[in-house]
Backbone as a printed PyTorch tensor [residue, N CA C, xyz], in Angstrom:
tensor([[[ 15.4810, -17.6690,  -6.6830],
         [ 14.2330, -17.0250,  -7.4990],
         [ 14.8050, -16.7790,  -8.0460]],

        [[ 13.9510, -16.6200,  -9.2900],
         [ 14.9270, -15.4760, -10.9430],
         [ 13.3130, -15.0420, -11.5010]],

        [[ 13.8060, -14.1740, -12.5730],
         [ 12.3080, -13.2760, -12.8440],
         [ 11.3560, -14.0720, -13.2750]],

        [[ 10.9840, -14.9670, -13.6820],
         [ 10.2330, -15.3890, -14.2130],
         [  9.4280, -16.4820, -12.3670]],

        [[  9.8850, -16.8420, -11.4680],
         [  9.7100, -16.7310, -10.1830],
         [  8.8200, -15.4120,  -9.7290]],

        [[  9.6390, -14.2970,  -9.8340],
         [  8.8220, -13.2010,  -8.6310],
         [  7.8130, -12.5000,  -9.5470]],

        [[  7.8290, -12.4880, -11.4430],
         [  6.3030, -12.5660, -11.9150],
         [  5.2210, -13.6360, -11.3810]],

        [[  5.7270, -14.7220, -11.4520],
         [  4.0770, -15.5350, -10.6390],
         [  3.9580, -15.7510,  -9.5020]],

        [[  4.7590, -14.8750,  -8.8260],
         [  4.3180, -14.6870,  -7.4200],
         [  3.9060, -13.7020,  -7.3540]],

        [[  4.1020, -12.5950,  -7.9950],
         [  3.4630, -10.7940,  -8.0240],
         [  2.0750, -11.4700,  -8.6980]],

        [[  1.7480, -12.5140,  -9.2730],
         [  0.3690, -12.2440, -10.3290],
         [ -0.3560, -12.8850,  -9.1220]],

        [[  0.3360, -13.8970,  -8.2270],
         [ -0.3630, -14.6750,  -7.5160],
         [ -1.3300, -13.6870,  -6.3900]],

        [[ -0.0620, -13.2550,  -6.4930],
         [ -0.6200, -12.1500,  -4.8470],
         [ -1.3580, -11.0070,  -5.6500]],

        [[ -1.6710, -10.5760,  -6.7170],
         [ -2.8820, -10.1520,  -7.5800],
         [ -3.9180, -10.4620,  -6.9820]],

        [[ -4.0350, -11.9580,  -7.7820],
         [ -5.4750, -12.5040,  -7.6080],
         [ -5.3350, -12.9610,  -6.1720]],

        [[ -4.5910, -13.4140,  -5.5120],
         [ -5.0930, -13.4370,  -4.1120],
         [ -5.8020, -12.5430,  -3.3170]],

        [[ -5.0660, -10.7950,  -3.6730],
         [ -5.7590,  -9.7160,  -2.8400],
         [ -6.7110,  -9.6000,  -3.5600]],

        [[ -7.3210,  -9.7640,  -5.0640],
         [ -8.6280,  -9.2730,  -5.6140],
         [ -9.7330,  -9.7970,  -5.0190]],

        [[ -9.3710, -11.4750,  -4.8840],
         [-10.1760, -12.3290,  -4.1240],
         [-10.6510, -11.7280,  -2.6430]],

        [[ -9.8050, -11.6630,  -1.9830],
         [ -9.8170, -11.2950,  -1.1980],
         [-10.8220,  -9.8930,  -0.2440]],

        [[-10.4280,  -8.8490,  -1.3200],
         [-11.3710,  -7.6070,  -1.4950],
         [-12.6600,  -7.8150,  -1.8800]],

        [[-13.0000,  -8.3970,  -2.8100],
         [-13.9810,  -9.3570,  -3.5880],
         [-14.7140,  -9.3760,  -1.9480]],

        [[-14.3070, -10.5870,  -1.3150],
         [-14.6420, -10.8900,  -0.2400],
         [-15.4460, -10.4400,   0.7920]],

        [[-14.8390,  -9.2250,   1.0450],
         [-15.2850,  -7.7670,   1.9830],
         [-15.9590,  -6.7720,   1.2260]],

        [[-15.9460,  -7.0400,  -0.1910],
         [-17.3260,  -6.3530,  -0.3610],
         [-19.2000,  -6.7910,  -0.1410]],

        [[-18.8600,  -7.6350,   0.2740],
         [-20.4760,  -7.6840,   1.1130],
         [-20.5220,  -7.3710,   1.8990]],

        [[-19.6420,  -7.0060,   2.9360],
         [-19.8780,  -6.3200,   4.2960],
         [-20.3190,  -4.5090,   4.1420]],

        [[-21.2190,  -4.5240,   5.1420],
         [-21.8160,  -3.1320,   5.4300],
         [-20.6480,  -1.9750,   5.3060]],

        [[-20.5860,  -1.0550,   5.2580],
         [-19.8450,  -0.0770,   5.1970],
         [-19.8170,   0.3200,   6.6700]],

        [[-20.6720,  -0.3480,   8.0990],
         [-20.4280,  -0.2110,   9.1250],
         [-19.8980,  -1.1830,   9.8290]],

        [[-19.8610,  -2.9460,   9.4100],
         [-19.5630,  -3.7270,   9.4510],
         [-17.9740,  -3.5500,   8.8170]],

        [[-17.4500,  -2.6970,   7.8300],
         [-15.4480,  -2.9350,   7.4380],
         [-15.2500,  -2.2380,   8.6820]],

        [[-15.4490,  -0.9630,   8.9890],
         [-14.8470,  -0.5930,  10.3170],
         [-15.2820,  -0.9080,  11.5780]],

        [[-16.1710,  -1.2140,  12.1160],
         [-16.5750,  -2.0960,  13.3920],
         [-15.4730,  -2.9950,  13.9820]],

        [[-15.2840,  -2.2040,  14.7230],
         [-14.1830,  -2.9980,  16.1630],
         [-14.2840,  -4.1350,  16.3160]],

        [[-13.2370,  -4.9900,  15.9420],
         [-13.4690,  -6.4840,  16.3210],
         [-12.1660,  -6.9890,  16.9150]],

        [[-12.1860,  -8.4610,  17.6430],
         [-10.6480,  -8.5270,  17.9990],
         [ -9.7050,  -8.9000,  17.2000]],

        [[ -9.0040,  -8.6770,  16.9810],
         [ -8.1480,  -9.4330,  16.1860],
         [ -6.6820,  -8.1780,  16.1040]],

        [[ -5.8050,  -8.8010,  15.5380],
         [ -4.2810,  -7.8230,  15.4980],
         [ -4.6620,  -6.7690,  15.2070]],

        [[ -5.6780,  -6.2710,  14.4790],
         [ -6.2760,  -5.2360,  14.1880],
         [ -7.4530,  -4.7560,  14.4450]],

        [[ -7.7040,  -3.1960,  14.6360],
         [ -8.9330,  -2.8790,  15.0170],
         [-10.3460,  -3.1650,  14.5240]],

        [[-10.0220,  -3.5370,  12.5520],
         [-11.1910,  -3.6820,  12.0320],
         [-10.6610,  -4.2920,  10.5170]],

        [[-11.6030,  -4.9930,   9.6460],
         [-11.3180,  -5.0270,   8.7580],
         [-10.4810,  -4.2300,   7.5700]],

        [[-11.3650,  -2.9690,   7.9310],
         [ -9.9980,  -1.7520,   6.9180],
         [ -9.0140,  -2.0110,   7.8960]],

        [[ -8.6170,  -1.8990,   8.8580],
         [ -7.2640,  -1.8040,   9.4110],
         [ -6.5230,  -2.9630,   9.3300]],

        [[ -7.2240,  -3.6600,   9.5270],
         [ -6.1630,  -5.0580,   9.0380],
         [ -5.5630,  -4.9840,   7.0820]],

        [[ -7.0400,  -4.8440,   6.4320],
         [ -6.4700,  -4.8970,   4.7490],
         [ -5.4610,  -3.1980,   4.8280]],

        [[ -5.4730,  -2.4510,   5.7020],
         [ -4.5390,  -1.3260,   5.3750],
         [ -3.5770,  -1.4900,   5.8370]],

        [[ -2.8420,  -2.2010,   6.6590],
         [ -2.0090,  -3.5150,   7.4250],
         [ -1.1830,  -3.8700,   6.1410]],

        [[ -1.7360,  -4.8450,   5.9140],
         [ -1.6240,  -5.4050,   4.0220],
         [ -1.3080,  -4.5250,   2.9120]],

        [[ -2.1760,  -3.6660,   3.0910],
         [ -1.5980,  -2.5750,   1.3450],
         [ -0.5340,  -2.1870,   1.6190]],

        [[ -0.3850,  -1.1560,   3.3940],
         [  0.5960,  -0.5550,   3.6430],
         [  2.4120,  -1.4030,   3.4300]],

        [[  2.3860,  -2.8110,   3.9650],
         [  3.4920,  -3.5260,   3.9180],
         [  3.5050,  -3.4330,   2.8120]],

        [[  2.9520,  -3.7870,   1.4320],
         [  3.1800,  -3.7610,  -0.2220],
         [  3.5500,  -2.7260,  -0.0240]],

        [[  3.2800,  -1.6640,   0.2330],
         [  3.6240,  -0.1110,  -0.5930],
         [  4.5440,   0.4010,   0.3360]],

        [[  5.1590,   0.0110,   1.2690],
         [  6.4180,   0.3170,   2.1320],
         [  7.4560,  -0.4190,   1.3580]],

        [[  7.4640,  -1.6540,   1.0730],
         [  8.4790,  -2.8020,   0.4780],
         [  8.6720,  -1.8440,  -1.0190]],

        [[  7.5580,  -1.6940,  -1.4090],
         [  7.7330,  -1.3260,  -3.1750],
         [  8.2380,   0.4910,  -2.8030]],

        [[  8.1440,   0.8870,  -1.8220],
         [  8.9610,   2.2800,  -2.0080],
         [ 10.9500,   2.2580,  -1.7580]],

        [[ 10.5600,   0.7220,  -0.6160],
         [ 11.8850,   0.8040,  -0.6900],
         [ 12.8610,   0.0500,  -1.0260]],

        [[ 11.9940,  -0.4760,  -2.1990],
         [ 12.5950,  -0.8840,  -3.5860],
         [ 13.1300,   0.0270,  -4.9340]],

        [[ 12.1220,   1.4360,  -4.7780],
         [ 12.6690,   2.1330,  -5.7900],
         [ 13.2050,   3.2470,  -4.8100]],

        [[ 14.0680,   3.0440,  -3.7040],
         [ 15.1240,   4.0290,  -3.3560],
         [ 14.1320,   4.8420,  -1.8100]],

        [[ 13.0600,   4.8120,  -1.9030],
         [ 12.3050,   5.5420,  -1.2880],
         [ 12.4050,   5.2270,   0.2170]],

        [[ 12.6790,   5.8190,   1.5990],
         [ 12.3510,   5.0470,   3.1790],
         [ 10.9170,   6.1950,   3.5400]],

        [[  9.5590,   4.9550,   3.4790],
         [  8.1440,   5.7100,   3.9560],
         [  8.6650,   5.7710,   5.4330]],

        [[  8.0810,   6.7810,   6.3460],
         [  8.3600,   6.8240,   7.9610],
         [  7.3570,   6.3220,   8.5770]],

        [[  6.2450,   5.2980,   7.6470],
         [  5.2290,   5.1140,   9.0690],
         [  4.2660,   4.7210,   7.3910]],

        [[  3.4640,   3.1990,   8.3900],
         [  2.9180,   2.7600,   7.2560],
         [  1.5500,   3.8360,   7.0040]],

        [[  0.5720,   3.5680,   5.9360],
         [  0.1440,   4.2820,   5.3360],
         [ -1.3760,   4.2440,   6.5250]],

        [[ -2.6110,   5.5810,   7.1580],
         [ -3.1410,   5.6930,   7.9560],
         [ -4.2840,   5.0790,   7.4160]],

        [[ -5.5390,   4.2440,   8.3650],
         [ -5.9110,   3.3580,   8.2920],
         [ -7.4080,   4.8800,   7.8790]],

        [[ -7.4170,   5.2190,   8.4780],
         [ -8.4830,   6.5050,   8.5450],
         [ -8.5830,   7.7060,   6.9190]],

        [[ -7.2270,   6.7400,   5.9220],
         [ -7.7510,   7.6920,   4.2390],
         [ -8.3960,   6.7130,   3.6050]],

        [[ -8.3160,   5.6180,   4.2080],
         [ -9.5790,   4.1170,   3.8180],
         [-10.9550,   4.7030,   4.1400]],

        [[-11.9070,   5.6110,   4.0910],
         [-13.1440,   5.3530,   4.7820],
         [-13.7770,   4.1290,   4.2620]],

        [[-13.5380,   4.0190,   3.1410],
         [-14.5610,   2.9300,   2.3720],
         [-13.5080,   1.7190,   1.3620]],

        [[-14.1200,   0.8090,   1.0900],
         [-13.2410,  -0.2390,   0.6210],
         [-13.1070,   0.2180,  -1.1080]],

        [[-13.9120,   1.0960,  -1.3440],
         [-13.2930,   1.5880,  -2.8650],
         [-12.4950,   1.9910,  -2.8880]],

        [[-11.4960,   3.1780,  -1.9020],
         [-10.3290,   3.7380,  -1.3140],
         [ -9.1850,   3.0580,  -1.0910]],

        [[ -9.6650,   1.8520,  -0.9830],
         [ -9.0680,   1.1070,  -0.7380],
         [ -8.0390,   0.2010,  -1.9630]],

        [[ -9.0150,  -0.1240,  -2.7090],
         [ -9.1920,  -0.9650,  -4.1570],
         [ -8.3130,  -0.3300,  -4.6130]],

        [[ -8.4950,   1.4880,  -4.7040],
         [ -8.3390,   2.0220,  -5.5350],
         [ -6.2820,   2.4020,  -5.4680]],

        [[ -6.4470,   2.2590,  -4.2770],
         [ -4.8050,   2.4900,  -3.7660],
         [ -3.8530,   1.1740,  -4.3360]],

        [[ -4.5820,  -0.0410,  -3.6050],
         [ -4.1960,  -1.3670,  -3.8890],
         [ -3.6530,  -1.2960,  -5.5730]],

        [[ -4.3620,  -1.4880,  -6.1710],
         [ -4.6000,  -1.2490,  -7.8470],
         [ -3.3230,  -0.6000,  -8.2590]],

        [[ -2.7630,   0.8770,  -7.1920],
         [ -1.8650,   1.7740,  -7.5080],
         [ -0.4610,   0.3930,  -7.6620]],

        [[ -0.4670,   0.5420,  -6.2180],
         [  0.4590,  -0.1890,  -5.9220],
         [  0.6980,  -1.5510,  -6.4210]],

        [[ -0.4110,  -2.2150,  -6.7640],
         [  0.0730,  -4.1850,  -7.5400],
         [  0.5980,  -2.9700,  -8.7840]],

        [[  0.4080,  -2.0180,  -9.8850],
         [  0.6230,  -1.5790, -10.8360],
         [  2.3820,  -1.1710, -10.7230]],

        [[  2.1790,  -0.5490,  -9.3930],
         [  4.0450,  -0.1770,  -9.0470],
         [  4.7510,  -1.1180,  -9.4620]],

        [[  4.0000,  -2.3470,  -8.3560],
         [  5.0370,  -4.0140,  -8.3010],
         [  5.0650,  -4.3270,  -9.6010]],

        [[  4.1040,  -4.5900, -10.3410],
         [  4.3340,  -5.0430, -12.1170],
         [  5.1870,  -4.5530, -12.4680]],

        [[  5.0340,  -2.8420, -13.0540],
         [  6.3770,  -2.4220, -13.9100],
         [  7.2320,  -2.5100, -12.9980]],

        [[  7.7220,  -2.7940, -11.4820],
         [  9.3390,  -2.8800, -10.5200],
         [  9.8750,  -4.3260, -11.6040]],

        [[  8.6650,  -5.6320, -11.2400],
         [  8.7760,  -7.0150, -11.8290],
         [  9.6250,  -7.1220, -13.4690]],

        [[  8.9470,  -6.3210, -13.5860],
         [  8.9600,  -6.1780, -15.5440],
         [ 10.0180,  -5.9760, -15.4620]],

        [[ 10.7810,  -4.6530, -14.8690],
         [ 12.1430,  -3.9110, -15.4100],
         [ 13.5580,  -4.6180, -14.5670]],

        [[ 12.8860,  -5.8030, -13.7970],
         [ 13.7570,  -6.6330, -13.1410],
         [ 14.4990,  -7.4460, -14.7230]],

        [[ 15.9520,  -7.1840, -13.9290],
         [ 16.9360,  -8.0510, -14.7200],
         [ 17.0670,  -9.7510, -14.0120]],

        [[ 17.9250, -10.7490, -14.5460],
         [ 18.6250, -11.7770, -13.6380],
         [ 18.9470, -11.3250, -12.4160]],

        [[ 20.0620, -10.3390, -12.5300],
         [ 21.1250, -10.2950, -11.9850],
         [ 20.5390,  -9.1600, -10.8350]],

        [[ 19.6330,  -8.3790, -11.3260],
         [ 19.5000,  -7.5190, -10.5990],
         [ 18.4200,  -8.1280,  -8.9230]],

        [[ 18.1240,  -9.1850,  -9.0240],
         [ 17.5050, -10.0440,  -8.2640],
         [ 18.5420, -10.3240,  -7.1940]],

        [[ 19.4790, -10.2490,  -7.0180],
         [ 20.7320, -10.1280,  -6.4980],
         [ 21.0230,  -8.9930,  -5.1910]],

        [[ 20.7690,  -7.8430,  -6.3050],
         [ 20.9490,  -6.6040,  -5.4100],
         [ 20.6660,  -6.7950,  -3.9170]],

        [[ 21.5530,  -5.4430,  -3.4210],
         [ 20.7500,  -5.2980,  -2.1210],
         [ 20.3730,  -3.9320,  -2.1150]],

        [[ 19.1060,  -4.2090,  -1.5470],
         [ 18.5370,  -3.1780,  -1.1570],
         [ 18.6060,  -2.7210,   0.0700]],

        [[ 18.9840,  -1.0660,  -0.0980],
         [ 19.1180,  -0.3180,   1.5930],
         [ 18.0480,   0.8180,   1.9840]],

        [[ 17.4430,   0.0520,   3.1310],
         [ 16.6070,   1.3830,   3.7440],
         [ 16.8310,   1.5720,   5.1380]],

        [[ 16.5480,   2.8280,   5.2010],
         [ 15.8110,   3.0230,   6.9500],
         [ 14.0980,   2.8420,   7.1560]],

        [[ 14.1820,   1.9420,   8.3100],
         [ 13.0920,   1.0920,   9.2140],
         [ 12.6930,   2.7600,   9.5690]],

        [[ 11.4930,   2.2530,   9.9170],
         [ 10.4250,   3.5800,  10.8190],
         [ 11.3810,   3.7890,  12.0810]],

        [[ 12.4260,   3.1510,  12.8490],
         [ 12.6010,   3.6960,  14.1880],
         [ 14.3410,   4.0810,  13.4510]],

        [[ 14.1790,   4.6100,  12.4090],
         [ 15.2060,   5.5530,  11.8230],
         [ 17.1160,   4.3600,  11.6680]],

        [[ 16.6520,   3.2560,  11.5440],
         [ 17.6310,   2.2440,  11.3640],
         [ 18.0960,   1.7480,  10.2230]],

        [[ 19.5940,   1.4800,   9.6970],
         [ 19.7970,   1.2730,   8.4190],
         [ 19.2100,  -0.2400,   8.4570]],

        [[ 18.3980,  -0.4780,   7.5030],
         [ 18.7930,  -2.3680,   7.1800],
         [ 19.2830,  -2.6690,   5.0740]],

        [[ 19.3170,  -3.9480,   5.8430],
         [ 19.8200,  -4.2690,   3.7090],
         [ 19.5780,  -5.6860,   3.5830]],

        [[ 18.4880,  -5.8690,   2.7600],
         [ 18.2350,  -7.1200,   2.6160],
         [ 18.8000,  -7.5330,   1.4450]],

        [[ 18.9260,  -8.5130,   0.2670],
         [ 18.5000,  -8.5880,  -0.5720],
         [ 17.1470,  -8.9860,  -1.5760]],

        [[ 17.5200,  -8.1580,  -2.5830],
         [ 15.9130,  -7.8340,  -3.4820],
         [ 15.0110,  -9.0770,  -3.4100]],

        [[ 15.5980, -10.5490,  -3.6520],
         [ 15.0430, -11.4030,  -4.2280],
         [ 14.0710, -12.0040,  -2.2440]],

        [[ 15.1500, -11.9010,  -1.3110],
         [ 14.5390, -11.9390,  -0.3180],
         [ 13.0970, -10.9340,   0.0660]],

        [[ 13.7180,  -9.9340,  -0.2720],
         [ 12.5330,  -8.7040,   0.0780],
         [ 11.1060,  -8.8560,  -1.0880]],

        [[ 11.2160,  -9.7530,  -2.2650],
         [ 10.1630,  -9.6790,  -2.6920],
         [  9.2880, -11.3530,  -2.5880]],

        [[  9.7280, -12.5260,  -1.8840],
         [  9.8450, -13.5310,  -0.9130],
         [  8.6490, -12.8240,   0.3500]],

        [[  9.2940, -11.6610,   0.9890],
         [  8.7950, -11.4490,   1.8560],
         [  7.6510, -10.8660,   2.0600]],

        [[  7.0540, -10.1400,   0.9100],
         [  6.3700,  -9.2110,   0.5320],
         [  4.6590, -10.2760,   0.4090]],

        [[  5.1620, -11.4090,  -0.4540],
         [  4.1210, -12.0840,  -0.7870],
         [  3.3910, -13.0240,   0.0790]],

        [[  5.3640, -13.3460,   0.7890],
         [  4.8090, -13.9770,   2.1020],
         [  3.5280, -13.3320,   2.9880]],

        [[  4.4130, -12.2940,   3.6130],
         [  3.5330, -11.3730,   4.4470],
         [  1.6350, -11.6080,   4.2850]],

        [[  1.4430, -11.1580,   2.7440],
         [  0.1040, -11.3290,   2.7720],
         [ -0.7000, -12.6820,   2.2990]],

        [[ -0.0190, -13.4220,   2.0880],
         [ -0.4910, -14.5920,   2.0820],
         [ -0.7730, -14.9770,   4.2750]]])
């Protein structure tokens, strides 16, 4: 992966996330939080998981190690998720814009949710973030 690839992947990710959020916008507030048979309790909880993953890895790339995922309860309506997702997308955009070709090989070290130290090359983290959302 090079810098152009990273930018293209994250541009695609932003486009796909917005398409998904636009599709969910047709749900009523009740449907947004209704319990469903899925990996997560509701559409809101599923979206929060996707958003949280992007946020957590952005924070890790910026040198912070969040202790947990975002709580779905802080997103009572879709608009609140969109606001946070825009912040995360903008954070990724700035991060990617500031990358050099050489920095893609840097190893990112962070503490996971279990308190364990993990290390991965940045290019692998970037690929994982976009693949996870897909």
